[in-house]
C-alpha positions in Angstrom: -0.1 -0.1 0.3 0.8 3.5 -0.2 -0.4 6.6 2.1 -1.5 9.5 0.2 -1.3 12.3 2.0 -4.1 14.7 1.1 -3.4 18.7 1.4 -6.4 21.3 1.4 -9.0 19.2 4.1 -9.5 16.5 1.7 -9.3 12.6 2.9 -5.8 11.2 3.6 -5.7 7.3 2.1 -3.6 4.0 1.9 -3.9 3.1 -1.8 -3.1 -0.2 -3.3 -0.2 -1.4 -5.9 -0.6 -4.0 -7.9 2.4 -6.3 -8.3 4.1 -4.1 -11.4 3.9 -0.4 -9.4 5.2 -2.3 -6.3 8.0 -4.0 -8.0 9.2 -1.3 -9.6 9.0 1.0 -6.2 10.7 -1.7 -4.7 13.7 -1.8 -7.3 13.8 2.1 -7.2 14.9 2.2 -3.2 17.1 -0.2 -3.1 18.9 1.3 -6.2 18.7 4.7 -4.4 20.6 3.5 -1.5 23.7 3.2 -3.6 23.0 6.1 -5.3 22.4 8.1 -2.6 24.4 7.4 0.0 21.9 8.4 3.6 19.1 8.7 1.3 17.3 6.2 3.9 13.4 7.7 5.2 10.1 7.7 4.4 10.2 9.8 1.0 10.0 8.2 -2.0 11.9 10.5 -3.9 14.2 13.3 -3.5 16.3 16.2 -4.6 19.8 16.1 -5.7 20.5 17.4 -2.0 19.0 14.5 0.0 15.6 16.5 0.8 12.6 15.3 0.2 11.2 16.8 -3.2 9.8 19.7 -2.8 6.2 20.3 -4.5 8.0 23.0 -6.2 10.5 20.8 -7.3 8.4 18.5 -8.9 6.4 20.9 -10.6 9.9 22.1 -12.4 10.2 18.4 -13.6 6.9 18.5 -15.1 7.3 21.4 -17.1 10.5 20.9 -17.9 9.3 17.3 -19.4 6.1 19.2 -21.0 8.5 21.0 -22.5 10.5 19.2 -23.7 7.8 16.6 -25.2 6.6 19.5 -27.4 3.3 19.5 -25.1 1.4 22.3 -26.3 -0.3 23.0 -22.8 2.2 23.8 -19.7 1.7 20.6 -17.5 1.4 21.2 -13.3 1.2 18.3 -10.9 -2.6 18.9 -10.4 -3.4 17.7 -14.0 -2.4 14.2 -12.9 -4.9 14.1 -10.6 -7.7 15.2 -13.2 -6.1 12.8 -15.3 -6.6 9.8 -12.9 -10.1 10.8 -12.5 -10.8 10.8 -16.2 -9.0 7.5 -16.4 -11.3 6.4 -13.7 -15.0 7.1 -15.4 -14.0 6.0 -18.6 -13.3 3.1 -17.3 -17.1 3.0 -15.6 -15.8 3.3 -12.1 -18.7 4.4 -9.4 -18.9 8.1 -8.7 -18.6 7.5 -4.9 -15.2 4.9 -5.6 -13.5 8.0 -7.5 -14.7 10.1 -4.6 -12.9 8.1 -1.8 -10.4 7.5 -4.0 -8.8 10.6 -5.0 -10.2 12.3 -1.5 -12.9 14.7 -1.8 -15.0 15.3 0.8 -17.3 17.3 -1.4 -19.6 14.9 -4.5 -19.6 17.6 -6.2 -15.8 18.0 -7.4 -15.7 14.4 -8.0 -19.0 14.7 -10.7 -16.9 16.6 -13.2 -14.8 14.1 -14.5 -18.4 11.1 -15.2 -20.2 14.5 -16.6 -17.5 14.8 -19.9 -18.1 10.7 -20.1 -20.6 10.4 -22.3 -20.5 6.8 -23.2 -21.1 5.7 -19.3 -24.6 5.6 -20.9 -23.5 3.5 -23.8 -26.0 -0.3 -23.2 -27.9 1.0 -20.5 -31.0 0.0 -22.1 -29.9 -2.9 -22.9 -31.2 -6.5 -21.6 -28.1 -8.5 -19.9 -28.2 -11.8 -20.8 -28.6 -14.8 -19.0 -26.2 -17.4 -18.7 
């Protein structure tokens, strides 16, 4: 599991990790010990000075990656959160579950992800086949 600490009064939660994700993170933490002497601790990503990576540093890294990828818009960290919400809605995940997953206290902040997904209506009037 991965503990997610929410800012702005959101609900902090633990999120499950799939085996592939777990193995990649485990490998990273093993490699990091050798790359960054003395870089132990609870933080997943560290700066060059072996301190926890700040929000501002992550913003800069993401913006620079967007520039190198020649994106037409400048990405920011909150876009990753929105992308997650839209991806879950596109998979047909229940709005309440998306709300809990994203740590929203108000369901209205979650509804935006499902409102633009016209595919959610596909097949709702079809009879279920009985096996």
